[in-house]
N, C-alpha and C positions, 0 to 999 in steps of 0.2 A: 100701844100708845104712839100717837103720831109725833113726828119731829117738829121742832119749831118752824123749820123751813116749810114743811108740808102744810102746817097750820096757817102759816103766812100766805102760802099759795092758795089755800082754800078760802081765806078771807079776802083775797084780792078780787075785786070785781072784774068780771069777764068783759073784755072790750073786743069788739070786732076789728080784725085787720082788714086790709084792702081786699084780700082774697076770700074773705068770709070766715077765716079760721080765728077763733077767739084767742086772745093773749093767754088766758088761763090754760087752754089746751096745749098751746105751744110750749108754755113753761113746764107743764106736766111732762110733756114728751122729752124736753131737754133734761129734766131732772131724772126721768126714768133711764134715759140712755146713758147719762153720765154716772148714775148710781151703779150701773152694772159693771163699770170698769174695775172698781176694787174687788167686787165679787168674782168677776170673771178673770181678773188679772192672774196670770201664771197658768191658766188652763188653756188648752188648745181648743180653738173655736173653728168650726167649719165655715168658710166663707166662699163667696162666688166672685170670680175674676170679672171685673167690669171693663177694664181697659189695660193695655200694655204699651208702655213707651220704652225707648232704648235703655232707660235707667231704672224705671220703677214699674211695679205691677199694682194697680188699684183694685182693692178687694172690698166687696160689700160684706161686712161682718155683723150686720143687723143693727148697727148703731146709727145714730143720726148722721154721723160723719164717717166717711169711708176710711179704710186703713191703707197704708202703702207698704209694699214689700220690695226691697232692693232686688233687681233682676239677678244680681250675682248670687243671691241666696236661694234661688229656686231653679228648677229645671224649666225648660221652655213651656210656657202655658199660653192659653188663648182665652179670649173673652167667653165666659160661660163655664169655664172649668171650675171644679170645686177643689179647694185647698184647705189644709189644716194649718192654722197659724196661732201664735201667741201674741198678746198685746204687751208691748214694752212700755208704752207711754205715748205722749203727744210730741209731734215735731214742731218746728217753728212756724209752719204753715197751717197748723191746726189739725192736721190729719193724725190718725193713730199710727204709731210706728209698730210694724209687725215683724215677727220672726218665725221661721219654720221650726226653731228649737223650742221644746216645751220648757217653759220657765215658771217655776213656782215661787211665790212670795212667802218667805218665812214669816210666821206670826208670833214666835216667841223664841227664847234662848234654846229651847229643845229643838225647835225646827232649824235654828242656825247651826246647832251642833251636828244634826243629821246632814245638812247641806255641806258642811265642812268635811265630814267623814266620807260622804259619797262623792265629793268633788263635783257637785252639780252646779249649774249656772243659776243665778238668782237675779231678779230685777233690783234696781236701785235708782236713786235720784241724787245727782250731784247738787250739793247745797252751797258750797263755797270753796274758794281757793285758799289753801292754807300753806304754811311753810313746808316745802318739800313735796306737795301734792294737792289733793282735794279732799274735802269731807263729803261722804256719801251716806245717804239715809237708806238703810236696808231693813228698816223696822227698828234698828238701833243705829247709833252713830258709828260709822266705820271710816277708816282712813285708807286712801288709795295713793300710793307713791306716784309721782309724775312719770317715772320710768315705766310704770305698769299701766299707764292710762291709755296707751296706744296713740298718743299725740306726738307731734314732732317738735313743737316749741310752746313757749308760754302763751302765745296768742291763741293757739288751738285749745290749750288747757282752759283758758278763760271762757271759751265758747261752750264748754261742757256744763257750766253752771246752769242749773234749772233744767238740764236735759236728763231724760230717762236713759239708763244704760243697762247692759247685762254684764254681770261680773261673777267672779268666783272667790269664795273665802279662802285665803291662803294662811291666815293666822287667826286663832280664836282663843281668847282667855276670858272665860266667863267671870271669874272672880274679879279681875281688874277691868272687865268690860272693854277689853282691848281687841278690836277687830280690824284686820287688814284685808283688803279685797284687791283683785287683779282683773282688769278689763282686757288687757292686752292678750293674755293667754286665751280668753274666750274668742277674741277677734281672730287670732291666729288659727285656732281650731276650726272656726267657721270658714276661714279662707282655705285651709287645707281640705276641708270637707267639700267645699264648692269646687276647688281645683280638681280633686279626685273624681268628683261626679262629672265635671266638665270633660275631663280626659276620657271618661267612658262614653260620653255622648258624641263628641266630635269625631268625625271620620275623614280619612283622606279623600279629597275630591269635593268636600263640602264647601259651599260658598256661604260665608257668614259676614255679618256686619260687626265692625269693631271700632274702637276709639284709640287714636294714637296716644299712647301713655308717655313715651319718652323717645328721644332721638339720639343716635350715636353715629360716628363716622361710617360704620359698617352697615347700618340699617336702622330700622325703627321697631319698637316694641308696641304691639297692638293688643289691647285688652278685648278679648272676644267673649266676654261674659264670665268674669271671675278667673280667667287664666290668660296668661300672656303668650303671644306667639311672636316669633321673630320674622319680620319682613326685611330680608336682606336687600341691600342697595341694588344688587343686580337683578332683583325680582320686582322692582317697582315699575319699570317701564321697559318696553322693547328698545327704546333709545337709551343711550348711555347717560346715567345720572351720576354726577361727581359726588354730591353730598345729599343725603335724604332731606335735609332742611331746605334744599332748593325746590322741593316738590311738596313736602308735607309740613304740617304744623301740629304742635301738641294740642290735644283736644279735638282734632279733626276726626269726623266720622268717615270711615272708608269701608268699602266692600272688598273682601279678600277671599282667596281660595286656599284651602288647606292642602299643602303640597306633600308634607311628610309629618308623621307623628312618631316620636321616639318615646314609648311609654316608660321604659326603664329610666331614662334620663329626664323624663317629663319635659320634653322639648317639642314644640310645634313650629314647623316652618311654613310660612305663608307667602303668597304671591299675589301681586296685583296685575301684572302684565298678562297673566294667563286668562284674564277676563276680557282681553282686547284681541282683535284679529292679528294673527302673526303676519308681519310685513313680508316674509319670504314667500307667502302664498301667491303673491302677485309678481314675483321677480321674473318668472319664465317669460311672460309676455311683455315685460317692461324694459329689460336690458338685453342688448345684443352686442356681439363682438364688434370692436371698432368704434363703438359709441363714445362720445365725449361726455363726461360727467364732472360735476363740481361738488366737492365735499370738504369736510373739516377733519383735520388730523386729530385723532383721539388718543392714540398711543404710539410711541416711538420705541422700537426695539433695535438691537444691533443689526438684525437681519432685514429689517424693513419697517414700514410705517402703516398703521391701520387708519383708513379714511372712512368716515361715516358719510355716505352719499344720500341717505334719508334715514329717518328714525328707525333704528333696529337693523339697518342694512349697512354692513361694513365691508370694505374691500382692502386687500393687502397690496401695497407697492413694495416689491422686493428691491433690495439695494441695487441689483443688476439692472433694474428698469428705471433708475433715477437719472442717469446722465449718459449721453452718447459717448463722450470722450473719456474723461478721467475715471478711474476705477474708484467707486465709492466704498469706503471701508465700513462706515457707520451711517445709518440713516439720519442720525441727529446732525450730521455734517451738512445735510441738505434741507430737511424740514424740521419744524418744531410743533409740539402739541398746541392745538388751537388755531393753527394756520389754515387758511382756505387755499385749496389747490385745485387745479384742473388736471384731469387724467383721462386716459383712454382705456376702455375695457378690453382686456386681453383674453379673458376666459371667465365663464360662468358655470358653476356646478351647483344646481339647485339641491340635489340629494345631500351633498356635503355642506351646503350653505356657505359656499366660498365664491368670492369674486376676485380675480386677479386684475390688478390695475397697472398701467404704465405711465410714469410721469414724463419720461423723455419723449414718448410718442406724441404727447400733446404739443411739444415744441416743433414737431415736423422732423422728418428724416434729413439730416444735413447731407447725406450722400446723394439724395435725389437732386438737391440744388447743385452739388458739386458736379454731377454728371452733366448738368445743363451748361454750367459755366466753364468747366475746365476741359480743354482740348489739348492734345499733344502739341507741344511748342509754346504753350502759354507759360507765363512767368508767375510764380507765387512767392509769398514771403511768410515767415513765421518762426517760432522758437523751436529749437531742438529739444524734444521731450524725453527721449530715451535712446539707449544704444543696444545693439546686439553685436555679436562678433562679426557679422557680415555687413552691417550698415547702421545708419542712424535714421530715426523717425522724426519728421518735421510736422508740426501741427498747422494745418491750413486754416481750419475753423473748428468750432466746438463739435467734437465727434468725428472729425475728418483728419486723418494723419497719412502722410506719404512716406515711403521708404526710399532713402538715398543709399544705394549700394556703395560699398567702400571703394569700388572701382570708378564711381561717378562723383567722387568728392574732389579729387585733385587731378589736374591734367599734366602736371610737371613732376610728380613724384609718386612712388608706390607706397601705399599705407598698409600697415599690418592690422590696425584697428582704427575705427572712426574717431576715437578719442585722441588720436595723434594730431588731428586737424581741427576738431570741433569740441565745444563744451555744452553741457546741459544748460538750457536757458538762452543760449546764444541765438540771436535772430539772423537768419541767412535768407538769401534769395536762391531759388532753384527753378529749373525748367521742367515742365511736365513731359515725361516720356510716353506714358500710357496710363489709362484709367479703366478699371473694371468695377462698375458700381454694384453689380450683383455679388461679386466676391469681396467688395469693399477694399479694393487694392488700388494703390496709386504709386506709380514709379516716378521718381524724380532724379534730377541730375544737377549738381552744382557746377561741374566743370564745363557743361555746355554753355554756360553764361560767361565763361572766361574768354575774352577775345583771342582768336588764333591768327596765324599768319594769313590764312585765307580771308578771315574777317577784315584784317587790316588792308589786304590787297583790294578787296571789293570796295572798301571805304575810300581808297586813295586813287582808284582808276575809274575810267568811264569808257564807254564804247568809242572806238576810233583810235585809242591810244596805241602806240607802238611798244612792243615788249620783246624781250629775248628769252628763249627757252630751249630746253634740251628735248629733242624728239625721242620719246621712249620706244615708240614702234611706229611702223608705217603700214602695217597690215590692216585689213578691214577698211570700211568706208570712212571711219574717223580715226585719226591718229591721236595718241595721248602725248601731251607736251607738259614737261615739268617746268613751271615758271619760278619755282622756289621751293624751299623745304615744306612739303605737305601741300603744295599748291599745284593741282593738276588741271589742265585745260584740254579742250578737244578741238581738233582742226581737220577739216576735210582736205585731203591731198589727192590730186589727180595722179593716175597711174601712168608710168613711162616704160619704154622698152627695157628689156633685161640687159642689152649690151650697153646701153647708156648708163644703166645703173651700175654695171660692172666696172665702168671706167671711172666711177666716182672715187676720189681719194678717201683714205681712212679718216675717221672722225678726229677732229682736233680736240683731244681730251684735256689738253693744257688750258684751253679756254673755259672748261666747265668749272674749274675751281674758282676762277675770277667771277664767273656768273653767279655761283651760289653765294659767294661772299657779298657781292653787291646786290644779290637778289634781283627783284624787278626794277629797283631804283637806278641801277647802272646799266640799263639795257643798251644804251647807245655806245658803250665802250667795247662790246664784244666784237671781235674781228671775224666776220663770217662772209663767205662768198655766197650770196643768196642765189647765184646763178646755178649752183650745183644742184643736182637732183636730191630731194629729201631722203635721208637714210637714218636708221636707228642709231642713236648716240650723237647725232649731229646737232650742233648748236646753231640756231638760226634766228632770224628776226620775224616777228609776227605782228599782226594788227588785231586788236580786240573787235570782234564782230558783234557779240552780244554778251551782256552781263545779266544773269538771272540771280538777283539778290535773295529771293525767297528760297530757291533750291540750291543756291551757292554753286551754280554751274557757269563755267566760262567757255565761250565758243570763240575760236580764233580763225583767222584766214592768213594765207601766206603773204608776206610783205612784198 
């Protein structure tokens, strides 16, 4: 006997559609395809894959409308593959919801009892939200607690209404018609099954497509088809990434490489940078010794600072290469993370992937400038920076220090230690004695800048002045004449006969004391007979012939 619906369809006059197909034929096909669902529901149907997207597999199951199978619930398939599926119901878009799990629809209480005893999954339809959960139609009215629904909040629970689900009976009382079902357990089992299967399919070295599921400070979790892999922050890019969220967003589709699989702990390590060319492959022909580079300080350690000179290429500036002068104890005293610096390449080791950089070299070698500007006799000024037992060190410029020997500090007293006359930080003037730029040594003197009796004599006399001095010797072409304490002049004396020299009286030593007391200022008071022949020890009058201020040499002639 035909149903009312079929009778109604038979009595409906056939009308032609635009494509020539009658309305009656279309209705009959619709009725046939939809009538099969209750009959076929719960049975496994062989279908044909017609399309595959990152999230769903579209399967032709012989109905008017195709079915959709979540990618996470099946092994990798391609268009044309044959698969066994069960129909769970319709989704919001009108497609049939499919599952690889065989699901049977109980038809009576006996079937429900068998499903309960065997702990098999059964289909159901959520009919309403009730207190504490939802009402589910599984052939009879059943209750599903919210905690066993597999939803996170009330909003998701509301979305289940009128949806087809797969659940398991966890309580059955036929007498009271009390039935409780659990969807969460089925979902967890499916997830475990998918995860186990996926772990067996994925191999190290595989390149897969995944979706960013969540972000953490240390990396990102990527869903690669039912199983999560960890993409560590250090594996995102060859350049340094501070936080994954600077590069990735939740829901973003990415291509990653499987680096490592720990089957026991069920952990998969992923990498993105491995799919990009390694920047070190081009380093050998790109960077040379002495080359100036600019980069950003990425990390600062006590022993030095790492500088990224291009994405994925870092160099190390050791603390010893940060300053010419002062000793740097910690790199953080000189540079900070994020700071842009200019440096000079000191060494490149491609096999070790190491580049040594120098910060102080970028400023120029101060000793090169010192060698050009500092000559013996030049005057310099700076602070005393350190002491040793044998002298003090004076800073001329950044990276250039000169040593003042303890004997060159004071002209009028003997020092046991440089701290007897100087203090750390005290600014003093000194004269350059010598410089060796190769050995980076500079000898200085403070006492050379203190005026001496000779300096005063040169400042107060001029050529042609008459002076009195003691003849120290008369041998040789030039005789030495003492004009005062520490003041020695030279005089050319003509040679005379030995007899005449023998007749000369002894030197008047009594006049020497007066001369030394008055020094050169009292030259006219000495009583000397200039007609006598010159002789050692004699005090006589002279005239200044030449004054050499640069060499501090005095030349005399007899008065």
